[in-house]
Each structure stands twice: as C-alpha cells, then as structure tokens.
PDB file of N, CA, C and O in Angstrom:
ATOM      1  N   MET A   1      12.093  -4.666 -22.512  1.00  0.00           N
ATOM      2  CA  MET A   1      10.735  -4.076 -22.200  1.00  0.00           C
ATOM      3  C   MET A   1      10.902  -2.692 -22.813  1.00  0.00           C
ATOM      4  O   MET A   1      11.866  -1.975 -22.543  1.00  0.00           O
ATOM      5  N   ASP A   2       9.781  -2.295 -23.770  1.00  0.00           N
ATOM      6  CA  ASP A   2       9.796  -0.790 -24.174  1.00  0.00           C
ATOM      7  C   ASP A   2       9.188   0.274 -23.057  1.00  0.00           C
ATOM      8  O   ASP A   2       8.780   0.057 -21.916  1.00  0.00           O
ATOM      9  N   GLU A   3       9.257   1.194 -23.624  1.00  0.00           N
ATOM     10  CA  GLU A   3       8.664   2.372 -22.408  1.00  0.00           C
ATOM     11  C   GLU A   3       7.400   2.339 -22.301  1.00  0.00           C
ATOM     12  O   GLU A   3       6.953   2.476 -21.163  1.00  0.00           O
ATOM     13  N   ARG A   4       6.418   2.147 -23.456  1.00  0.00           N
ATOM     14  CA  ARG A   4       5.147   1.575 -23.129  1.00  0.00           C
ATOM     15  C   ARG A   4       4.598   0.692 -22.230  1.00  0.00           C
ATOM     16  O   ARG A   4       3.646   0.914 -21.482  1.00  0.00           O
ATOM     17  N   ASN A   5       5.351  -0.495 -22.351  1.00  0.00           N
ATOM     18  CA  ASN A   5       5.235  -1.446 -21.532  1.00  0.00           C
ATOM     19  C   ASN A   5       5.690  -1.242 -20.164  1.00  0.00           C
ATOM     20  O   ASN A   5       5.115  -1.796 -19.227  1.00  0.00           O
ATOM     21  N   ARG A   6       6.621  -0.530 -20.012  1.00  0.00           N
ATOM     22  CA  ARG A   6       7.347  -0.376 -18.842  1.00  0.00           C
ATOM     23  C   ARG A   6       6.340   0.829 -17.968  1.00  0.00           C
ATOM     24  O   ARG A   6       6.202   0.781 -16.746  1.00  0.00           O
ATOM     25  N   LEU A   7       5.754   1.781 -18.760  1.00  0.00           N
ATOM     26  CA  LEU A   7       4.710   2.733 -17.959  1.00  0.00           C
ATOM     27  C   LEU A   7       3.546   1.792 -17.594  1.00  0.00           C
ATOM     28  O   LEU A   7       3.210   1.767 -16.410  1.00  0.00           O
ATOM     29  N   GLU A   8       2.861   0.975 -18.528  1.00  0.00           N
ATOM     30  CA  GLU A   8       1.603   0.253 -18.054  1.00  0.00           C
ATOM     31  C   GLU A   8       1.880  -0.502 -16.984  1.00  0.00           C
ATOM     32  O   GLU A   8       0.942  -0.509 -16.187  1.00  0.00           O
ATOM     33  N   ALA A   9       3.019  -1.290 -16.581  1.00  0.00           N
ATOM     34  CA  ALA A   9       3.531  -2.196 -15.809  1.00  0.00           C
ATOM     35  C   ALA A   9       3.637  -1.292 -14.269  1.00  0.00           C
ATOM     36  O   ALA A   9       3.315  -1.725 -13.162  1.00  0.00           O
ATOM     37  N   PHE A  10       4.191   0.082 -14.594  1.00  0.00           N
ATOM     38  CA  PHE A  10       4.276   1.005 -13.418  1.00  0.00           C
ATOM     39  C   PHE A  10       2.819   1.318 -12.855  1.00  0.00           C
ATOM     40  O   PHE A  10       2.500   1.275 -11.667  1.00  0.00           O
ATOM     41  N   GLU A  11       2.100   1.600 -13.795  1.00  0.00           N
ATOM     42  CA  GLU A  11       0.602   1.925 -13.647  1.00  0.00           C
ATOM     43  C   GLU A  11      -0.357   0.860 -12.890  1.00  0.00           C
ATOM     44  O   GLU A  11      -1.203   1.135 -12.039  1.00  0.00           O
ATOM     45  N   LYS A  12      -0.033  -0.403 -13.392  1.00  0.00           N
ATOM     46  CA  LYS A  12      -0.791  -1.617 -12.692  1.00  0.00           C
ATOM     47  C   LYS A  12      -0.341  -1.876 -11.083  1.00  0.00           C
ATOM     48  O   LYS A  12      -0.995  -2.298 -10.129  1.00  0.00           O
ATOM     49  N   MET A  13       1.116  -1.420 -11.206  1.00  0.00           N
ATOM     50  CA  MET A  13       1.738  -1.832  -9.629  1.00  0.00           C
ATOM     51  C   MET A  13       1.177  -0.678  -8.812  1.00  0.00           C
ATOM     52  O   MET A  13       0.688  -0.924  -7.709  1.00  0.00           O
ATOM     53  N   LEU A  14       1.213   0.516  -9.265  1.00  0.00           N
ATOM     54  CA  LEU A  14       0.860   1.589  -8.652  1.00  0.00           C
ATOM     55  C   LEU A  14      -0.828   1.470  -7.922  1.00  0.00           C
ATOM     56  O   LEU A  14      -1.164   1.882  -6.812  1.00  0.00           O
ATOM     57  N   ILE A  15      -1.598   0.850  -8.840  1.00  0.00           N
ATOM     58  CA  ILE A  15      -2.883   0.402  -8.673  1.00  0.00           C
ATOM     59  C   ILE A  15      -2.939  -0.495  -7.791  1.00  0.00           C
ATOM     60  O   ILE A  15      -3.826  -0.390  -6.944  1.00  0.00           O
ATOM     61  N   TYR A  16      -2.047  -1.588  -7.736  1.00  0.00           N
ATOM     62  CA  TYR A  16      -1.960  -2.701  -6.763  1.00  0.00           C
ATOM     63  C   TYR A  16      -1.548  -2.182  -5.311  1.00  0.00           C
ATOM     64  O   TYR A  16      -2.207  -2.401  -4.295  1.00  0.00           O
ATOM     65  N   VAL A  17      -0.523  -1.560  -5.363  1.00  0.00           N
ATOM     66  CA  VAL A  17      -0.053  -0.704  -4.010  1.00  0.00           C
ATOM     67  C   VAL A  17      -1.210   0.204  -3.396  1.00  0.00           C
ATOM     68  O   VAL A  17      -1.754  -0.175  -2.358  1.00  0.00           O
ATOM     69  N   ARG A  18      -1.512   1.123  -3.870  1.00  0.00           N
ATOM     70  CA  ARG A  18      -2.701   2.007  -3.694  1.00  0.00           C
ATOM     71  C   ARG A  18      -4.084   1.012  -2.990  1.00  0.00           C
ATOM     72  O   ARG A  18      -4.567   1.276  -1.889  1.00  0.00           O
ATOM     73  N   GLU A  19      -4.466   0.100  -3.688  1.00  0.00           N
ATOM     74  CA  GLU A  19      -5.748  -0.937  -3.340  1.00  0.00           C
ATOM     75  C   GLU A  19      -5.246  -1.457  -2.242  1.00  0.00           C
ATOM     76  O   GLU A  19      -5.874  -1.234  -1.207  1.00  0.00           O
ATOM     77  N   ASN A  20      -3.975  -2.293  -2.161  1.00  0.00           N
ATOM     78  CA  ASN A  20      -3.902  -2.921  -1.076  1.00  0.00           C
ATOM     79  C   ASN A  20      -3.649  -2.072   0.248  1.00  0.00           C
ATOM     80  O   ASN A  20      -4.158  -2.388   1.324  1.00  0.00           O
ATOM     81  N   TYR A  21      -2.816  -0.963   0.078  1.00  0.00           N
ATOM     82  CA  TYR A  21      -2.804   0.021   1.293  1.00  0.00           C
ATOM     83  C   TYR A  21      -4.207   0.160   2.004  1.00  0.00           C
ATOM     84  O   TYR A  21      -4.364  -0.066   3.204  1.00  0.00           O
ATOM     85  N   VAL A  22      -5.215   0.556   1.140  1.00  0.00           N
ATOM     86  CA  VAL A  22      -6.544   0.823   1.717  1.00  0.00           C
ATOM     87  C   VAL A  22      -7.013  -0.392   2.168  1.00  0.00           C
ATOM     88  O   VAL A  22      -7.590  -0.400   3.256  1.00  0.00           O
ATOM     89  N   ARG A  23      -6.857  -1.630   1.429  1.00  0.00           N
ATOM     90  CA  ARG A  23      -7.476  -2.995   2.332  1.00  0.00           C
ATOM     91  C   ARG A  23      -6.799  -3.306   3.393  1.00  0.00           C
ATOM     92  O   ARG A  23      -7.427  -3.753   4.352  1.00  0.00           O
ATOM     93  N   VAL A  24      -5.572  -3.169   3.467  1.00  0.00           N
ATOM     94  CA  VAL A  24      -4.803  -3.291   4.866  1.00  0.00           C
ATOM     95  C   VAL A  24      -5.505  -2.515   6.001  1.00  0.00           C
ATOM     96  O   VAL A  24      -5.965  -3.024   7.023  1.00  0.00           O
ATOM     97  N   ASN A  25      -5.519  -1.093   5.642  1.00  0.00           N
ATOM     98  CA  ASN A  25      -6.252  -0.179   6.632  1.00  0.00           C
ATOM     99  C   ASN A  25      -7.527  -0.741   6.863  1.00  0.00           C
ATOM    100  O   ASN A  25      -7.675  -0.999   8.058  1.00  0.00           O
ATOM    101  N   GLN A  26      -8.420  -1.002   6.224  1.00  0.00           N
ATOM    102  CA  GLN A  26      -9.667  -1.360   6.360  1.00  0.00           C
ATOM    103  C   GLN A  26      -9.623  -2.668   7.411  1.00  0.00           C
ATOM    104  O   GLN A  26     -10.288  -2.694   8.447  1.00  0.00           O
ATOM    105  N   LYS A  27      -8.715  -3.770   6.967  1.00  0.00           N
ATOM    106  CA  LYS A  27      -8.762  -4.974   7.702  1.00  0.00           C
ATOM    107  C   LYS A  27      -8.076  -4.621   9.233  1.00  0.00           C
ATOM    108  O   LYS A  27      -8.381  -5.356  10.172  1.00  0.00           O
ATOM    109  N   MET A  28      -7.270  -3.631   9.424  1.00  0.00           N
ATOM    110  CA  MET A  28      -6.418  -3.227  10.712  1.00  0.00           C
ATOM    111  C   MET A  28      -7.730  -2.450  11.384  1.00  0.00           C
ATOM    112  O   MET A  28      -8.054  -2.783  12.524  1.00  0.00           O
ATOM    113  N   SER A  29      -8.340  -1.621  10.826  1.00  0.00           N
ATOM    114  CA  SER A  29      -9.331  -0.947  11.693  1.00  0.00           C
ATOM    115  C   SER A  29     -10.474  -2.088  12.134  1.00  0.00           C
ATOM    116  O   SER A  29     -10.786  -1.932  13.315  1.00  0.00           O
ATOM    117  N   GLN A  30     -11.031  -2.964  11.623  1.00  0.00           N
ATOM    118  CA  GLN A  30     -11.739  -4.121  11.970  1.00  0.00           C
ATOM    119  C   GLN A  30     -11.086  -4.943  13.217  1.00  0.00           C
ATOM    120  O   GLN A  30     -11.727  -5.274  14.215  1.00  0.00           O
ATOM    121  N   LEU A  31      -9.773  -5.206  13.006  1.00  0.00           N
ATOM    122  CA  LEU A  31      -9.389  -5.860  14.142  1.00  0.00           C
ATOM    123  C   LEU A  31      -9.251  -5.090  15.224  1.00  0.00           C
ATOM    124  O   LEU A  31      -9.381  -5.585  16.344  1.00  0.00           O
ATOM    125  N   LYS A  32      -8.928  -3.578  15.020  1.00  0.00           N
ATOM    126  CA  LYS A  32      -8.927  -2.750  16.453  1.00  0.00           C
ATOM    127  C   LYS A  32     -10.371  -2.922  17.074  1.00  0.00           C
ATOM    128  O   LYS A  32     -10.571  -3.131  18.271  1.00  0.00           O
ATOM    129  N   VAL A  33     -11.409  -2.800  16.049  1.00  0.00           N
ATOM    130  CA  VAL A  33     -12.582  -2.802  16.566  1.00  0.00           C
ATOM    131  C   VAL A  33     -12.864  -3.762  17.492  1.00  0.00           C
ATOM    132  O   VAL A  33     -13.533  -3.571  18.508  1.00  0.00           O
ATOM    133  N   GLU A  34     -12.258  -5.014  17.087  1.00  0.00           N
ATOM    134  CA  GLU A  34     -12.676  -6.298  17.846  1.00  0.00           C
ATOM    135  C   GLU A  34     -11.476  -6.610  18.830  1.00  0.00           C
ATOM    136  O   GLU A  34     -11.340  -7.730  19.322  1.00  0.00           O
ATOM    137  N   GLY A  35     -10.567  -5.501  19.107  1.00  0.00           N
ATOM    138  CA  GLY A  35      -9.751  -5.658  20.329  1.00  0.00           C
ATOM    139  C   GLY A  35      -8.633  -6.549  19.722  1.00  0.00           C
ATOM    140  O   GLY A  35      -8.021  -7.219  20.553  1.00  0.00           O
ATOM    141  N   LYS A  36      -8.399  -6.630  18.917  1.00  0.00           N
ATOM    142  CA  LYS A  36      -7.241  -7.598  18.254  1.00  0.00           C
ATOM    143  C   LYS A  36      -5.918  -7.089  17.994  1.00  0.00           C
ATOM    144  O   LYS A  36      -5.195  -7.718  17.221  1.00  0.00           O
ATOM    145  N   GLU A  37      -5.518  -6.057  18.526  1.00  0.00           N
ATOM    146  CA  GLU A  37      -4.263  -5.024  18.128  1.00  0.00           C
ATOM    147  C   GLU A  37      -3.035  -5.996  18.431  1.00  0.00           C
ATOM    148  O   GLU A  37      -2.024  -5.865  17.741  1.00  0.00           O
ATOM    149  N   LYS A  38      -3.073  -6.849  19.310  1.00  0.00           N
ATOM    150  CA  LYS A  38      -1.851  -7.609  19.442  1.00  0.00           C
ATOM    151  C   LYS A  38      -1.653  -8.816  18.814  1.00  0.00           C
ATOM    152  O   LYS A  38      -0.577  -9.391  18.980  1.00  0.00           O
ATOM    153  N   SER A  39      -2.661  -9.384  17.996  1.00  0.00           N
ATOM    154  CA  SER A  39      -2.686 -10.606  17.506  1.00  0.00           C
ATOM    155  C   SER A  39      -1.709 -10.611  16.261  1.00  0.00           C
ATOM    156  O   SER A  39      -1.496  -9.542  15.690  1.00  0.00           O
ATOM    157  N   ALA A  40      -1.065 -11.857  15.788  1.00  0.00           N
ATOM    158  CA  ALA A  40      -0.293 -11.987  14.990  1.00  0.00           C
ATOM    159  C   ALA A  40      -0.594 -11.311  13.595  1.00  0.00           C
ATOM    160  O   ALA A  40       0.262 -10.748  12.912  1.00  0.00           O
ATOM    161  N   THR A  41      -1.885 -11.438  13.278  1.00  0.00           N
ATOM    162  CA  THR A  41      -2.413 -11.038  12.054  1.00  0.00           C
ATOM    163  C   THR A  41      -2.389  -9.579  11.981  1.00  0.00           C
ATOM    164  O   THR A  41      -2.060  -9.068  10.911  1.00  0.00           O
ATOM    165  N   TYR A  42      -2.711  -8.797  13.039  1.00  0.00           N
ATOM    166  CA  TYR A  42      -2.552  -7.288  13.025  1.00  0.00           C
ATOM    167  C   TYR A  42      -1.077  -6.893  12.770  1.00  0.00           C
ATOM    168  O   TYR A  42      -0.635  -6.054  11.985  1.00  0.00           O
ATOM    169  N   ARG A  43      -0.555  -7.553  13.464  1.00  0.00           N
ATOM    170  CA  ARG A  43       1.209  -7.392  13.323  1.00  0.00           C
ATOM    171  C   ARG A  43       1.633  -7.181  11.804  1.00  0.00           C
ATOM    172  O   ARG A  43       2.171  -6.231  11.236  1.00  0.00           O
ATOM    173  N   GLN A  44       1.163  -8.495  11.331  1.00  0.00           N
ATOM    174  CA  GLN A  44       1.673  -8.823  10.038  1.00  0.00           C
ATOM    175  C   GLN A  44       1.115  -7.657   8.950  1.00  0.00           C
ATOM    176  O   GLN A  44       1.797  -7.319   7.983  1.00  0.00           O
ATOM    177  N   LEU A  45      -0.236  -7.082   9.244  1.00  0.00           N
ATOM    178  CA  LEU A  45      -0.925  -6.074   8.492  1.00  0.00           C
ATOM    179  C   LEU A  45      -0.173  -4.920   8.730  1.00  0.00           C
ATOM    180  O   LEU A  45       0.070  -4.228   7.742  1.00  0.00           O
ATOM    181  N   MET A  46       0.239  -4.568   9.785  1.00  0.00           N
ATOM    182  CA  MET A  46       1.002  -3.439  10.236  1.00  0.00           C
ATOM    183  C   MET A  46       2.562  -3.285   9.322  1.00  0.00           C
ATOM    184  O   MET A  46       3.090  -2.266   8.877  1.00  0.00           O
ATOM    185  N   GLY A  47       2.975  -4.592   9.269  1.00  0.00           N
ATOM    186  CA  GLY A  47       4.263  -4.739   8.466  1.00  0.00           C
ATOM    187  C   GLY A  47       3.865  -4.388   6.983  1.00  0.00           C
ATOM    188  O   GLY A  47       4.464  -3.486   6.399  1.00  0.00           O
ATOM    189  N   ASN A  48       2.953  -5.029   6.431  1.00  0.00           N
ATOM    190  CA  ASN A  48       2.515  -4.678   5.074  1.00  0.00           C
ATOM    191  C   ASN A  48       2.092  -3.125   4.737  1.00  0.00           C
ATOM    192  O   ASN A  48       2.459  -2.547   3.713  1.00  0.00           O
ATOM    193  N   LYS A  49       1.265  -2.539   5.755  1.00  0.00           N
ATOM    194  CA  LYS A  49       0.928  -1.032   5.411  1.00  0.00           C
ATOM    195  C   LYS A  49       2.173  -0.083   5.617  1.00  0.00           C
ATOM    196  O   LYS A  49       2.279   0.909   4.895  1.00  0.00           O
ATOM    197  N   LEU A  50       3.072  -0.347   6.537  1.00  0.00           N
ATOM    198  CA  LEU A  50       4.355   0.182   6.327  1.00  0.00           C
ATOM    199  C   LEU A  50       5.107  -0.007   5.071  1.00  0.00           C
ATOM    200  O   LEU A  50       5.879   0.836   4.614  1.00  0.00           O
ATOM    201  N   GLN A  51       4.913  -0.869   4.668  1.00  0.00           N
ATOM    202  CA  GLN A  51       5.579  -1.478   3.141  1.00  0.00           C
ATOM    203  C   GLN A  51       5.067  -0.592   2.035  1.00  0.00           C
ATOM    204  O   GLN A  51       5.662   0.184   1.287  1.00  0.00           O
ATOM    205  N   TYR A  52       3.978  -0.877   2.124  1.00  0.00           N
ATOM    206  CA  TYR A  52       2.910   0.172   1.066  1.00  0.00           C
ATOM    207  C   TYR A  52       3.171   1.515   1.178  1.00  0.00           C
ATOM    208  O   TYR A  52       3.614   2.268   0.311  1.00  0.00           O
ATOM    209  N   GLN A  53       2.858   1.761   2.329  1.00  0.00           N
ATOM    210  CA  GLN A  53       3.128   3.476   2.553  1.00  0.00           C
ATOM    211  C   GLN A  53       4.616   4.148   2.318  1.00  0.00           C
ATOM    212  O   GLN A  53       4.879   5.325   2.068  1.00  0.00           O
ATOM    213  N   ASN A  54       5.537   2.982   2.485  1.00  0.00           N
ATOM    214  CA  ASN A  54       7.047   3.446   2.019  1.00  0.00           C
ATOM    215  C   ASN A  54       7.105   3.479   0.520  1.00  0.00           C
ATOM    216  O   ASN A  54       7.808   4.316  -0.046  1.00  0.00           O
ATOM    217  N   MET A  55       6.362   2.565  -0.172  1.00  0.00           N
ATOM    218  CA  MET A  55       6.430   2.339  -1.503  1.00  0.00           C
ATOM    219  C   MET A  55       5.713   3.953  -2.122  1.00  0.00           C
ATOM    220  O   MET A  55       6.285   4.664  -2.948  1.00  0.00           O
ATOM    221  N   LEU A  56       4.493   4.237  -1.549  1.00  0.00           N
ATOM    222  CA  LEU A  56       3.925   5.331  -1.889  1.00  0.00           C
ATOM    223  C   LEU A  56       4.742   6.530  -1.643  1.00  0.00           C
ATOM    224  O   LEU A  56       4.734   7.426  -2.488  1.00  0.00           O
ATOM    225  N   SER A  57       5.465   6.642  -0.549  1.00  0.00           N
ATOM    226  CA  SER A  57       6.296   7.814  -0.317  1.00  0.00           C
ATOM    227  C   SER A  57       7.494   8.112  -1.176  1.00  0.00           C
ATOM    228  O   SER A  57       7.941   9.255  -1.273  1.00  0.00           O
ATOM    229  N   LEU A  58       8.078   6.940  -1.880  1.00  0.00           N
ATOM    230  CA  LEU A  58       9.012   6.767  -2.615  1.00  0.00           C
ATOM    231  C   LEU A  58       8.476   7.496  -3.959  1.00  0.00           C
ATOM    232  O   LEU A  58       9.022   8.539  -4.319  1.00  0.00           O
ATOM    233  N   TYR A  59       7.602   7.044  -4.562  1.00  0.00           N
ATOM    234  CA  TYR A  59       6.750   7.322  -5.717  1.00  0.00           C
ATOM    235  C   TYR A  59       6.395   9.062  -5.603  1.00  0.00           C
ATOM    236  O   TYR A  59       6.367   9.785  -6.599  1.00  0.00           O
ATOM    237  N   ARG A  60       6.213   9.407  -4.604  1.00  0.00           N
ATOM    238  CA  ARG A  60       6.166  10.774  -4.105  1.00  0.00           C
ATOM    239  C   ARG A  60       7.326  11.744  -4.426  1.00  0.00           C
ATOM    240  O   ARG A  60       7.324  12.817  -5.030  1.00  0.00           O
ATOM    241  N   LEU A  61       8.451  10.944  -3.757  1.00  0.00           N
ATOM    242  CA  LEU A  61       9.712  11.900  -3.663  1.00  0.00           C
ATOM    243  C   LEU A  61      10.234  11.734  -4.827  1.00  0.00           C
ATOM    244  O   LEU A  61      11.126  12.556  -5.038  1.00  0.00           O
ATOM    245  N   TYR A  62      10.022  10.904  -5.797  1.00  0.00           N
ATOM    246  CA  TYR A  62      10.605  10.760  -7.148  1.00  0.00           C
ATOM    247  C   TYR A  62       9.465  11.350  -8.034  1.00  0.00           C
ATOM    248  O   TYR A  62       9.400  10.841  -9.153  1.00  0.00           O
ATOM    249  N   GLY A  63       8.650  12.223  -7.783  1.00  0.00           N
ATOM    250  CA  GLY A  63       7.746  12.804  -8.717  1.00  0.00           C
ATOM    251  C   GLY A  63       7.148  11.852  -9.451  1.00  0.00           C
ATOM    252  O   GLY A  63       7.048  12.169 -10.636  1.00  0.00           O
ATOM    253  N   LEU A  64       6.689  10.732  -9.153  1.00  0.00           N
ATOM    254  CA  LEU A  64       5.782   9.887 -10.087  1.00  0.00           C
ATOM    255  C   LEU A  64       4.479   9.937  -9.675  1.00  0.00           C
ATOM    256  O   LEU A  64       3.660   9.683 -10.558  1.00  0.00           O
ATOM    257  N   VAL A  65       3.984  10.232  -8.411  1.00  0.00           N
ATOM    258  CA  VAL A  65       2.600  10.604  -8.226  1.00  0.00           C
ATOM    259  C   VAL A  65       2.812  11.937  -7.453  1.00  0.00           C
ATOM    260  O   VAL A  65       3.848  12.391  -6.967  1.00  0.00           O
ATOM    261  N   GLU A  66       1.473  12.471  -7.472  1.00  0.00           N
ATOM    262  CA  GLU A  66       1.361  13.947  -6.651  1.00  0.00           C
ATOM    263  C   GLU A  66       0.796  13.785  -5.119  1.00  0.00           C
ATOM    264  O   GLU A  66       0.931  14.581  -4.189  1.00  0.00           O
ATOM    265  N   ASP A  67       0.035  12.355  -5.135  1.00  0.00           N
ATOM    266  CA  ASP A  67      -0.654  12.514  -3.724  1.00  0.00           C
ATOM    267  C   ASP A  67      -0.946  10.774  -3.850  1.00  0.00           C
ATOM    268  O   ASP A  67      -0.653  10.069  -4.816  1.00  0.00           O
ATOM    269  N   ASP A  68      -1.574  10.363  -2.635  1.00  0.00           N
ATOM    270  CA  ASP A  68      -1.768   9.124  -2.300  1.00  0.00           C
ATOM    271  C   ASP A  68      -3.299   8.728  -2.578  1.00  0.00           C
ATOM    272  O   ASP A  68      -3.787   7.736  -2.035  1.00  0.00           O
ATOM    273  N   LYS A  69      -4.009   9.519  -3.418  1.00  0.00           N
ATOM    274  CA  LYS A  69      -5.431   8.997  -3.796  1.00  0.00           C
ATOM    275  C   LYS A  69      -5.652   8.064  -4.772  1.00  0.00           C
ATOM    276  O   LYS A  69      -6.798   7.693  -5.023  1.00  0.00           O
TER     277      LYS A  69
END
C-alpha cells in the first residue's frame, strides 16, 4: 500500500470512528432517558464508546489529530 492509499484509509477510519462515537453517545442518551442503563444493550454500547474513545485518544497522543471534532 502506498502512502497516498494509506493516508486515505486512515482518513476513512478516522471518520468512521468519530461518527460511531457520536452515534453510540446518542443511543446511550436515549436509553438513559428510558431508564435502561442496566440493559445489555446499554452496557455493550458503553464498551463500544470506550473503545472509540481510546482510539481517538491514541490518535491525539501520536499527533494524528488535534481534537475530537
């Protein structure tokens, strides 16, 4: 894979991670409003959120992104 393709793949992955982080937060907020914080779905979403959050933190740590916006 050449550098250009690698950069394009990274950018696609970054967009995917950011969009899914936002989507998971929205779903979790809705479940919280419904009083379903102890549901299996909520807990799975929490795991996904932490995974995406960790990835974004690593990107920042290595200077690949400046913020999570």
